[in-house]
C-alpha positions as CSV (number, residue, x, y, z in Angstrom):
1,M,28.2,119.2,29.6
2,W,29.6,115.7,29.7
3,S,31.1,113.2,32.1
4,L,34.4,111.6,31.3
5,D,32.6,108.6,29.8
6,E,30.3,110.7,27.7
7,A,33.1,112.8,26.3
8,Q,35.0,109.7,25.3
9,A,31.8,108.1,23.8
10,R,31.2,111.2,21.7
11,G,34.7,111.2,20.4
12,V,35.5,114.6,21.9
13,R,39.2,115.4,21.4
14,P,41.2,115.5,24.7
15,H,42.0,119.2,24.4
16,A,38.4,120.0,23.5
17,Y,37.2,118.0,26.5
18,R,39.7,119.8,28.7
19,E,38.1,123.1,27.8
20,R,34.7,121.8,28.9
21,E,35.9,120.5,32.3
22,T,34.4,123.4,34.2
23,A,31.0,122.6,32.7
24,V,30.6,119.0,34.0
25,T,27.2,118.5,35.5
26,S,26.5,117.8,39.1
27,E,25.2,114.4,38.0
28,A,28.8,113.4,37.0
29,I,30.3,114.7,40.2
30,D,30.0,113.4,43.7
31,I,30.5,116.7,45.4
32,R,28.4,119.7,44.3
33,P,30.1,122.8,42.8
34,P,32.7,124.2,43.2
35,A,34.1,120.6,43.0
36,R,35.9,119.9,39.7
37,S,36.7,116.2,39.9
38,L,35.4,113.9,37.2
39,S,33.4,110.8,38.1
40,L,33.6,107.3,36.5
41,P,30.3,105.5,37.0
42,L,29.9,102.0,38.3
43,R,29.0,100.5,34.9
44,R,32.4,101.7,33.6
45,T,34.6,100.6,36.5
46,I,33.8,97.2,37.9
47,R,34.4,95.0,34.9
48,P,37.7,96.6,33.6
49,L,38.9,96.9,37.2
50,L,38.5,93.2,37.8
51,R,39.9,92.3,34.4
52,D,43.0,94.5,34.3
53,P,43.0,96.9,37.3
54,V,46.4,98.5,36.8
55,N,45.8,99.5,33.2
56,M,42.3,100.5,33.9
57,L,43.5,103.1,36.3
58,A,46.2,104.3,33.9
59,G,43.8,104.6,31.1
60,T,41.4,106.5,33.2
61,A,44.0,109.0,34.3
62,Q,45.2,109.5,30.7
63,R,41.7,110.3,29.5
64,A,41.2,112.7,32.4
65,R,44.6,114.3,31.6
66,G,45.7,114.0,35.3
67,K,42.5,115.5,36.7
68,V,41.2,114.0,40.0
69,V,38.7,111.3,39.1
70,R,36.3,109.7,41.5
71,L,35.7,106.0,40.9
72,N,32.3,104.6,41.7
73,L,32.9,101.1,43.0
74,G,29.5,100.7,44.7
75,P,30.0,101.0,48.4
76,F,33.6,102.2,47.9
77,R,34.3,105.5,46.0
78,P,38.0,106.4,46.1
79,Y,39.7,109.3,44.3
80,L,42.3,108.6,41.6
81,V,45.1,111.1,42.0
82,S,47.6,111.2,39.2
83,H,48.8,114.8,38.5
84,P,52.3,115.4,40.0
85,D,51.1,118.6,41.7
86,H,48.4,116.6,43.6
87,V,50.8,113.7,44.2
88,Q,53.3,116.1,45.8
89,Q,50.6,117.6,48.0
90,V,49.5,114.3,49.3
91,L,52.8,112.6,49.8
92,R,54.9,115.6,50.9
93,G,53.2,119.0,51.3
94,D,50.2,117.8,53.4
95,W,51.4,114.3,54.3
96,E,50.3,114.4,57.9
97,N,46.7,114.8,56.7
98,H,47.1,111.8,54.4
99,P,48.2,108.8,56.5
100,R,48.8,105.2,55.4
101,E,45.5,104.1,56.8
102,G,42.2,102.8,55.5
103,A,40.9,99.6,53.8
104,F,43.9,99.2,51.4
105,W,46.4,99.0,54.3
106,K,44.6,96.3,56.2
107,P,46.2,93.4,54.3
108,V,49.6,95.1,54.7
109,E,49.2,95.4,58.4
110,R,48.1,91.7,58.6
111,L,51.5,90.8,57.1
112,A,53.9,93.5,58.4
113,G,52.2,94.6,61.6
114,R,52.9,98.0,63.1
115,S,56.2,98.8,61.5
116,I,58.0,101.1,59.1
117,L,55.1,100.6,56.7
118,T,52.5,102.2,59.1
119,E,52.0,105.5,60.8
120,G,52.2,107.2,64.1
121,P,54.7,106.4,67.0
122,D,55.5,102.9,65.6
123,W,56.5,104.4,62.3
124,E,58.5,107.2,63.9
125,S,60.4,104.7,66.2
126,S,61.1,102.3,63.3
127,R,62.2,105.1,61.0
128,R,64.6,106.5,63.6
129,I,66.3,103.2,64.1
130,L,66.3,102.0,60.4
131,Q,67.2,105.2,58.6
132,P,70.9,105.0,59.5
133,L,71.0,101.4,58.3
134,F,69.9,102.3,54.8
135,T,72.1,105.2,53.9
136,S,74.2,104.8,50.8
137,R,77.3,104.5,53.0
138,Y,76.0,101.7,55.2
139,V,74.6,99.8,52.2
140,A,78.0,100.2,50.5
141,S,79.5,98.4,53.6
142,L,77.3,95.4,52.8
143,T,78.2,95.3,49.1
144,Q,81.0,92.8,49.2
145,D,78.9,90.3,51.1
146,M,76.1,90.8,48.6
147,A,78.4,90.3,45.6
148,E,79.8,87.1,47.0
149,T,76.3,85.7,47.7
150,I,75.1,86.6,44.2
151,D,78.1,85.0,42.6
152,E,77.6,81.8,44.5
153,E,73.9,81.7,43.5
154,L,74.6,82.4,39.8
155,T,77.1,79.6,39.7
156,A,74.2,77.3,40.5
157,W,72.4,78.7,37.4
158,E,75.1,77.2,35.2
159,A,73.3,73.8,35.5
160,H,70.2,75.4,33.9
161,A,72.4,76.7,31.1
162,R,74.2,73.4,30.4
163,A,70.9,71.6,30.3
164,G,69.3,74.2,28.0
165,R,66.5,74.4,30.5
166,W,63.7,77.1,30.4
167,I,63.4,78.6,33.9
168,D,60.7,80.8,35.5
169,V,62.9,83.8,35.9
170,C,60.7,85.5,38.6
171,E,60.9,82.4,40.7
172,E,64.7,82.0,40.2
173,L,65.3,85.7,40.8
174,G,63.2,85.5,43.9
175,R,65.3,82.7,45.3
176,L,68.6,84.5,44.4
177,V,67.5,87.9,45.8
178,S,66.0,86.3,48.9
179,R,69.3,84.6,49.8
180,T,71.2,87.8,49.2
181,V,68.9,89.9,51.4
182,I,68.8,87.2,54.1
183,R,72.5,87.4,54.4
184,V,72.2,91.2,54.9
185,L,69.3,90.9,57.3
186,F,70.3,87.9,59.4
187,G,74.0,87.3,58.7
188,D,74.9,83.8,59.8
189,K,72.0,83.6,62.3
190,I,69.6,81.8,59.9
191,S,69.8,78.2,58.8
192,V,69.7,77.2,55.1
193,A,66.5,75.3,55.7
194,D,64.7,78.3,57.3
195,A,66.0,80.6,54.5
196,E,64.5,78.2,51.9
197,R,61.1,78.5,53.7
198,L,61.0,82.3,54.0
199,A,61.1,83.3,50.3
200,P,58.1,81.1,49.0
201,A,56.1,82.0,52.1
202,Y,56.5,85.7,51.6
203,G,55.8,85.3,47.9
204,I,52.5,83.6,48.7
205,A,51.6,86.2,51.3
206,A,52.3,89.1,48.9
207,T,50.1,87.7,46.1
208,S,47.3,86.1,48.0
209,F,45.5,89.2,49.2
210,T,44.8,90.6,45.7
211,S,41.1,90.0,46.0
212,R,41.1,92.2,49.1
213,L,42.9,94.9,47.2
214,L,40.3,94.8,44.5
215,M,37.4,94.7,46.9
216,P,38.7,96.7,49.9
217,F,35.1,97.3,51.1
218,A,34.7,93.6,52.0
219,P,34.7,93.1,55.8
220,E,37.5,91.1,57.3
221,W,35.1,88.5,58.6
222,V,33.9,87.7,55.1
223,P,36.0,84.9,53.6
224,M,37.8,85.9,50.4
225,P,39.9,84.0,47.9
226,G,43.5,83.8,49.1
227,D,42.7,84.2,52.8
228,R,43.7,80.7,53.8
229,A,46.9,80.8,51.8
230,F,47.8,84.1,53.4
231,K,47.2,82.8,56.9
232,R,49.4,79.7,56.3
233,A,52.2,81.8,54.7
234,A,52.1,84.3,57.6
235,E,52.4,81.4,60.1
236,V,55.5,80.2,58.2
237,I,57.1,83.6,58.3
238,D,56.5,83.9,62.0
239,D,57.8,80.4,62.6
240,V,61.1,81.4,60.9
241,V,61.5,85.0,62.0
242,L,60.4,85.1,65.7
243,P,63.0,82.6,67.0
244,L,65.7,84.6,65.3
245,V,64.4,87.8,66.9
246,R,64.3,86.1,70.4
247,Q,67.9,84.9,70.0
248,A,69.1,88.3,68.8
249,R,67.5,90.0,71.7
250,R,69.3,87.7,74.1
251,D,72.6,88.2,72.3
252,P,72.6,90.9,69.7
253,G,76.4,90.7,69.1
254,D,78.3,93.4,67.2
255,G,77.6,92.3,63.6
256,N,76.5,94.7,60.9
257,D,73.5,92.6,59.9
258,I,70.1,94.3,60.3
259,I,68.6,92.0,63.0
260,S,71.6,92.6,65.3
261,A,71.4,96.4,64.7
262,L,67.6,96.3,65.5
263,A,68.2,94.3,68.6
264,R,70.9,96.6,69.9
265,A,68.7,99.7,69.1
266,R,65.8,98.2,71.1
267,R,67.8,96.6,73.9
268,D,66.4,99.0,76.5
269,E,62.8,98.2,75.5
270,D,61.6,95.6,78.0
271,D,57.9,95.6,77.1
272,P,56.6,92.5,75.3
273,S,55.8,94.5,72.2
274,A,59.5,95.1,71.4
275,E,59.9,91.6,70.1
276,R,56.9,92.1,67.7
277,R,58.3,95.5,66.6
278,I,61.6,93.9,65.5
279,R,59.7,91.1,63.8
280,D,57.5,93.6,61.9
281,D,60.4,95.7,60.8
282,L,62.3,92.7,59.6
283,V,59.4,91.4,57.6
284,S,58.8,94.9,56.1
285,I,62.5,95.3,55.1
286,Y,62.6,91.7,53.7
287,G,59.7,92.4,51.5
288,S,60.8,95.8,50.3
289,S,64.3,94.6,49.5
290,S,63.6,91.1,48.1
291,E,60.1,90.8,46.7
292,T,60.3,94.2,45.0
293,T,63.7,93.7,43.5
294,A,63.0,90.2,42.1
295,V,59.7,91.4,40.6
296,A,61.2,94.5,39.1
297,L,64.0,92.6,37.4
298,T,61.4,90.1,36.0
299,W,60.2,92.8,33.7
300,L,63.7,93.5,32.4
301,W,64.1,90.5,30.2
302,P,61.0,91.0,28.0
303,L,62.0,94.6,27.7
304,L,65.4,93.7,26.4
305,H,63.9,91.1,24.1
306,D,61.7,93.8,22.6
307,H,64.5,96.3,22.3
308,P,67.6,94.6,21.0
309,E,69.4,97.8,20.5
310,V,69.1,98.5,24.2
311,A,70.2,94.9,25.0
312,A,73.2,95.1,22.8
313,R,74.4,98.4,24.4
314,L,73.9,96.9,27.9
315,Y,75.8,93.8,27.0
316,D,78.7,95.9,25.7
317,E,78.8,97.9,28.8
318,V,78.9,94.8,31.0
319,E,81.6,93.2,28.9
320,T,83.7,96.4,29.0
321,V,83.3,97.1,32.7
322,V,82.9,93.7,34.2
323,G,84.3,91.2,31.7
324,H,83.5,87.5,32.3
325,G,84.5,87.1,35.9
326,P,82.6,87.7,39.2
327,V,81.2,91.3,39.6
328,D,83.5,93.4,41.7
329,P,81.5,96.1,43.7
330,S,84.0,98.7,42.4
331,C,82.5,98.2,38.9
332,L,79.1,99.7,40.0
333,P,79.8,103.4,39.5
334,R,80.8,102.7,35.8
335,L,77.6,100.9,34.9
336,T,76.0,104.1,33.9
337,Y,73.9,102.9,31.0
338,M,72.6,100.0,33.2
339,K,71.3,102.6,35.7
340,S,69.4,104.4,33.0
341,V,67.9,101.1,31.9
342,F,66.8,100.4,35.5
343,Q,65.3,103.9,35.9
344,E,63.3,103.5,32.7
345,M,62.2,100.0,33.7
346,L,61.0,101.4,37.0
347,R,59.1,104.1,35.2
348,L,57.2,101.6,33.2
349,Y,56.9,98.9,35.8
350,P,57.3,100.2,39.4
351,P,56.9,97.3,41.8
352,G,55.2,99.5,44.3
353,W,52.5,100.3,41.9
354,M,49.9,101.6,44.4
355,I,50.4,104.1,47.2
356,P,46.9,104.6,48.8
357,R,46.3,107.3,51.4
358,M,43.3,108.4,53.5
359,A,42.2,111.9,54.1
360,R,42.2,112.5,57.9
361,R,40.6,116.0,57.6
362,A,38.5,117.8,55.0
363,G,40.6,119.7,52.5
364,L,41.2,120.7,48.9
365,L,43.2,118.7,46.4
366,G,43.8,121.3,43.8
367,D,40.3,122.7,43.6
368,V,38.6,119.5,44.5
369,P,37.0,119.2,48.0
370,I,38.0,116.0,49.7
371,E,35.9,114.7,52.6
372,P,37.3,113.2,55.8
373,G,37.9,109.5,55.5
374,A,38.1,109.5,51.7
375,T,40.6,107.1,50.1
376,L,43.1,108.6,47.6
377,L,44.7,106.2,45.1
378,I,48.1,107.3,44.0
379,S,50.0,105.1,41.5
380,P,53.5,105.7,40.1
381,Y,52.4,103.4,37.2
382,V,49.6,105.8,36.4
383,T,51.5,109.1,36.8
384,H,54.5,107.8,34.8
385,R,52.3,107.4,31.8
386,L,50.8,110.9,31.6
387,E,51.5,112.4,28.2
388,E,51.6,115.9,29.7
389,F,54.8,115.0,31.5
390,W,56.4,112.2,29.4
391,E,56.9,112.2,25.7
392,R,55.9,108.8,24.2
393,P,55.0,107.6,27.7
394,N,54.3,104.0,26.8
395,E,57.6,103.5,25.0
396,F,60.7,102.0,26.7
397,D,63.6,104.5,26.2
398,P,66.5,104.5,28.7
399,E,67.9,107.7,27.0
400,R,65.3,109.7,29.0
401,F,67.6,109.2,32.0
402,A,71.0,109.6,30.3
403,V,73.1,112.2,32.2
404,D,73.6,114.4,29.2
405,Q,70.0,114.2,28.0
406,R,68.1,114.2,31.3
407,E,65.1,116.5,31.1
408,R,64.0,118.8,33.8
409,R,60.6,117.5,34.9
410,H,58.3,117.8,37.9
411,R,59.8,116.2,41.0
412,Y,56.7,114.0,41.3
413,A,56.3,113.0,37.7
414,Y,58.7,110.2,38.6
415,F,58.5,108.5,42.0
416,P,59.0,104.7,41.8
417,F,60.1,104.6,45.5
418,G,57.3,106.9,46.8
419,G,58.0,110.3,48.2
420,G,58.0,112.6,51.2
421,P,58.7,111.3,54.7
422,H,57.7,107.8,53.6
423,L,60.2,107.6,50.8
424,C,61.2,103.9,50.6
425,L,64.4,103.2,52.6
426,G,65.3,100.3,50.3
427,Q,66.1,102.4,47.2
428,H,69.8,102.5,48.0
429,L,69.8,98.8,48.4
430,F,68.0,98.3,45.1
431,Y,70.7,100.3,43.2
432,V,73.4,98.1,44.6
433,E,71.6,94.8,44.6
434,A,70.0,95.1,41.1
435,P,73.2,96.0,39.1
436,L,75.2,93.3,41.0
437,I,72.6,90.7,39.9
438,V,72.1,91.8,36.3
439,A,75.8,92.4,35.6
440,G,76.5,89.0,37.1
441,I,73.9,87.4,34.9
442,L,75.1,89.1,31.7
443,A,78.8,88.3,32.4
444,R,77.8,84.6,32.2
445,F,74.7,84.3,30.1
446,R,72.5,85.8,27.5
447,P,68.9,85.2,28.7
448,R,66.5,84.3,25.8
449,V,62.8,84.9,26.5
450,R,60.5,82.1,25.6
451,A,57.3,82.8,23.6
452,P,57.4,86.6,24.3
453,R,54.0,88.2,24.4
454,P,52.3,91.2,25.9
455,L,52.3,91.0,29.7
456,T,49.5,91.9,32.0
457,P,50.4,93.6,35.3
458,F,49.2,91.6,38.3
459,P,48.3,93.8,41.3
460,G,49.8,92.1,44.3
461,A,51.9,93.7,47.0
462,S,54.3,94.3,44.2
463,M,53.3,94.5,40.5
464,R,54.5,91.3,38.8
465,P,53.6,90.0,35.4
466,K,50.4,87.9,35.5
467,E,52.0,85.6,32.9
468,T,55.0,83.4,33.6
469,V,58.2,84.8,32.1
470,E,60.5,81.9,31.0
471,V,64.0,82.4,29.9
472,R,66.8,80.1,28.7
473,L,70.4,81.0,29.7
474,D,72.7,80.8,26.7
475,P,76.4,80.8,28.0
476,V,78.6,83.7,27.0
477,A,81.7,82.6,25.1
478,G,84.6,82.8,27.4
479,G,82.3,83.5,30.4
480,A,82.1,81.5,33.6
481,G,78.9,79.9,32.4
482,A,80.4,78.7,29.1
């Protein structure tokens, strides 16, 4: 009768260990029989969690073959939930008993307030207002403005190409995506200077609370690395956004930008909190549609470098569909291979890598009793790597998502945008914004990765590479950047 650690140490084969799961001793389990969760002791969690938390969780779930695992982090003992059946139960089947509350959500609330990212009446109100603004039809109405902004920004990249300059692609993509999203969110209501302040401030805020994610049991009054940087960044965000909200409330206008739509939807709300609700929703949308897109596309270039056959096919598709001019939104439906590449990229590197939940009431997860107040850690990064549901799970293979080869799989074996009632509203925006950006880049340039090496996922609000990804933009013959 072994714990997960002991089974691995003894070299027990995964299938052999699975047969012994029902015989795990009570010493290895936090809840006495009939609980069937596995337990990872403190000595085996703290060091790898601090060194490489994302892959530590993925490796733990793989060794447990998707079984619920309780992590011993001293005063904090969350459950790692990875099996698609269990994920579906938490995010959809019994979602009301598993709200977005608890220690992991404190940093998010400090940044986004009570908004579409929270629970209860505030979430319901925001969802009701925002959902019509993020349908595929509404997003399509914004596509031309997005395409024009992207083309303008990529024209500025030509200076990098002419100089043969190596660029931090995450930083440059962040700037490009931010300007595109700001045009959608604020229209012409924001100055260039304020737009330039917003992107870096949000980037700092989204990465500065990592220490609190890794040590969620630390009280808020205890100073942690990144706290001061977070506070300064949040002040900049408020300094930019709140004046725009106040102006929009005074005169919402009839534009199709998001801030106008929010102001019109809340025009009858006279209480002082209405201003804050609009601010919180704008910050939430900005993050989910700019930070996540820029971070996701940062992983693309190392993947293409490591898989030249995929890169060549993608280049051919862009050349055939787009040519060398600006990207016309009408091209998007024909970029079918690009969509498969994005889907596989999001399988391996989903920006929203962690979806924590809290159990409101006692219940069963599978056959594992869960006590009230327990934290459940759900991660697309983890579930997307389970061998039981993905053949060669660590390999990059866009053919998994080809229309003629798409396999039938569990609905919650793949959930890069979450699931259930809290499914990310920004997914339609991503599948318009991302292909416009990548097709625009490849119509002009061939990005070459500098000193490619294995990348380590960094667990911020979005999962970005810990290492800097630098690329050089080689102009395409006959393209606009040549």
